[in-house]
Residue, then its C-alpha position, 0 to 999 in steps of 0.5 A: m024599427k026592427n033593423y035598429k033593434k038588430i043592430l043594437g043587439y049586435v053592438l051590445v054583444l060586441v060591447a060585452v066581448l070588449i069588456l071581457v077582453f079589456l077586463p085585466n086593464m080595468v080592474y086594478p085600482i090606482p093606489d094612493k100616495d101613501g100606499m094601500d092596505t092589501g085587504i082593501y086593494i083585494l076587495e076593490v079588485v074583486l068588486n071591479i071584476t064583479r061589476y064588469v062581469v055582471l055588466s058584460i053578462f047583462s049586455f050579452i043577454l040583452g044583445i042576444k035577445l035584441a039581435f035574434n028576436n023574431 
């Protein structure tokens, strides 16, 4: 069972790195047909960046704890 935790830890660290690598492609919202207000567009971009960075940090910390726990 301990070996599966170590593999899961490495996978979570890999997921965290991949989220940060592909972050620029995932943060920009798709505008509507009528366009989008600049303030709402910037707010959605900031919220998406925050969401993915928090998810990446959580995944990285959990992965490190699982991979290198004695």
